[in-house]
N, C-alpha and C positions, 0 to 999 in steps of 0.2 A: 618466556612464552614458547610453547611447543611448536615444532614444525608442523605444518598442516598435513603432511603426508601421514603422520601418526594418527591424527584425528580421523583422516579418511580411511585408514586401515581399520580402525575401530568400528566406524559406521558400516564399512563393507562387510565385516564379519557379522555384525548384528543384523544386517538385512539379508544375509544369505549369499553374498557374492557380488561381484562387480555388475553383472547384468541386472540383478534385482535392484541394486542401488540406482543404477542408471535409469531404470523405469520411473523412478520418482523425481528425476531431475529434468523438468521441462525447461526449454530454452527461453530466455527473455526476448522481448521484441527488439528489433534493430532500431537505431536512431531514425533511420529513414521511414520506417513504418510508423513510429510514434509521431513523427512530424506531420504525417498525412491525415491523422485522425481529426475529425471536426471538433472544434472547441466545445460545442454543446455536449459531446459525448464525455469529455473530461468533466464538465460540470455535473453531468448525470452520475458519473462514478464518485465524484466528491460527495454528492448528496446521498448516494447509497451508503457510502462508508460512514457518513455522519449519522444517518438513521440506524445503521447497524449497531452503533455504539449504544449499549444500554437496552437493546432489544434482541430477541432471538432472531438470528439471520433468516430463518425460515419464514418468520412473519413478514419481514421486508420483501423477501423473494416472492411470497404469495401475493403481495399487494403491488408488486413493482409495475405491472401494466397500468395500474391505476395512477401511480406516480407519473409515469410517462405521459399519460393522457392529461392529468391535472396540470402538469407543468409544461405542456405544449412541446413535448419532446426536448425540453430544456433549451429551447430556442432563446438566445440571449436577448434579441430584440423585443420579443413579446414579454419576457419576464421583466426586463428593465424599464418598460414603459407602463407597467401596471400601476394603478393608483393605490394609495394606502388602504382604501376600502376593499379593493380587490384582493389584496394580500390578506387582510383580516378575514375575508370570507373563507379562506382555507381552513379556518378553525372548525367550520361546519362541513367540510368536504370529506365524505366517508371513503373516497377513493384512496386517501393517503392516511398516514399516521398523524393524528391531529395534536401534535406537540408544537406549541407556538414558538418556543425557543429554537427548535430545529427547523421549522418552516422558514423562519427569518434567515437562516443560514443560506437558503437557496438564493435569495436576493443578494446578500452580501458577497457570496462566492461568485455569483454571476457578475457582479460589479468588478471583483478582482480579476476574473478571467478576461473581461472586456478591457480593463485598463492595461493588462499585460499584452493583450492582442494589439492594442493601439501602439504600444511602444516597440513590440518585437515582430509585428506582422501577424502573429497568431500565438495563442497560449501554447498550442502544440509544439511549435518550434522552440519556444522558450523552455518548455518542460523537457522535450526530447534532448536538447543540447546540454542540459545541466549535467556536469560530470559525475560519474558514479563514485569517484573517490572523495566526493563532498556531499554524500547523501544527508549528513547531519545539517549541512548548510541549507539544503533544499527543504528539509523538515522545518527548520527554524523559519525560513521564508514563508512557508505555507501557514505556519502557526501565527506569525506576526501579521500577515496581510490577508489571510482568509478568516473564516469563522468556524470554530470548533474543528480545526484541522491540526490539532496538536497530538503529541504522543503516538499511541498505536493507530489512531485514525489516519494520520499522515502516512505511516508505514504501510497500512493496508491499501491506501489509495495508490501509493507507488507500486505495490505488488500487483494489485488487480488491474492496473492499466497495462501491465506487461513490462514496465520499465525495470531494468536490472537494479536490484537493491536487496538489502538484508531486512529481516524481521527480528525484533527483540522479544520473542516469545519466552515463556518460562524456561523451556529446555535450552534455547539458545543462550540465554543469560547464564544458566547453570554450566553449560559447556564452556563459555567464555571464561568464567571464573576458574573452572577446573583446569583449564589449559593455560593459566598464567596471566590472564588479563585482570588488572587491578581495578575492579569496579564493584559497586554495591549490588545487592540482589534486586534493586529496582532499575538500575541502569537508566535513570531519567534525568540526572543532573547534567549540566553542560560539561562538567569534568568527566563524568562517566561516558557521555556520548562521544567526546573527543577521543577518549582511549579506545572505545569500541571502533570508531572509524579508523583509527590508526592500526588497530589489529587486523581489521578486514582488509585494509590497503596493503599491509605487509603480506598477508596470506594470498591476496590476489596476485601480487607480484611474484610470489613463490610458485604459484600453481598455474596462473593464467585462466583460472576458472571464473565464471561470472559470480558476482556477489550473491545472487540468489542461490546458486549452487553451494557456495561456501556456507551460507546461512542454513540451508536444509541439511547439509552434511553434519554441521555442528549439532543440530537438533537430533539427528538420528544416531549420534554417538553417545547419547545419554538418555535417561528417562525410561519409560516403558518401551520395550522392544515390540511395537505393534507390527503385525504381519503386513507385508508389502501390499497384498490385495486389499486389505482394509484401509491402508493409508491412501491408496489410489482412489478409493471411494470418497475420502475426505476432501479431495482436491478439486471439487467443483469450482469452476472459475467464473469470475465476473469480469474477465478480461475484456476491455473495450476493443482490443485488436482482433478479437475473434469474430 
């Protein structure tokens, strides 16, 4: 596996220098910041990521105010005390995307957030304190205990909350393979994810960089060399810490 400094050098050249690359590397939130966020905002972000999957994100963004209104600002108490009939009524609610399977995830994920809060004091504390060197473990937990929070959805949830973590986009997977990480081009099996985590952990120890920076630098070292100004326009955030 290559030393990360060589990957960083490649990304730096492709983006036009250190300053240009640095413009693309936003800092993740601190543990203390993440721990102070209200649990209902985490549920909102989960829901947004679930509905983003399979839909154009602009569609969800355009309707998001309606989601907030329909789901009472994602207040756990109001959502978890709704009757089955009230949940079924969402099928006719034009404020949201009327996909029954995804609507049901709001209840199931609210229940998960509430259960974790009961055990740990808040979902926020539990989530904030999960170590970055075991992101794969966090993804596995969300997939097992939540609803439709597997694969890329869990990764986007972690990224959009502001928590430090990597993304397994196509370019990142290509870069991992090109730089000596023995994984398949899907990087979805437990074997592959274990090797991905080990690679990121080793590079983090080498550089001291956040996992999010390592992930982005990897992506910028391969694929289409898109201009920095264009890339900045792509980075509209759904970050709940903002």
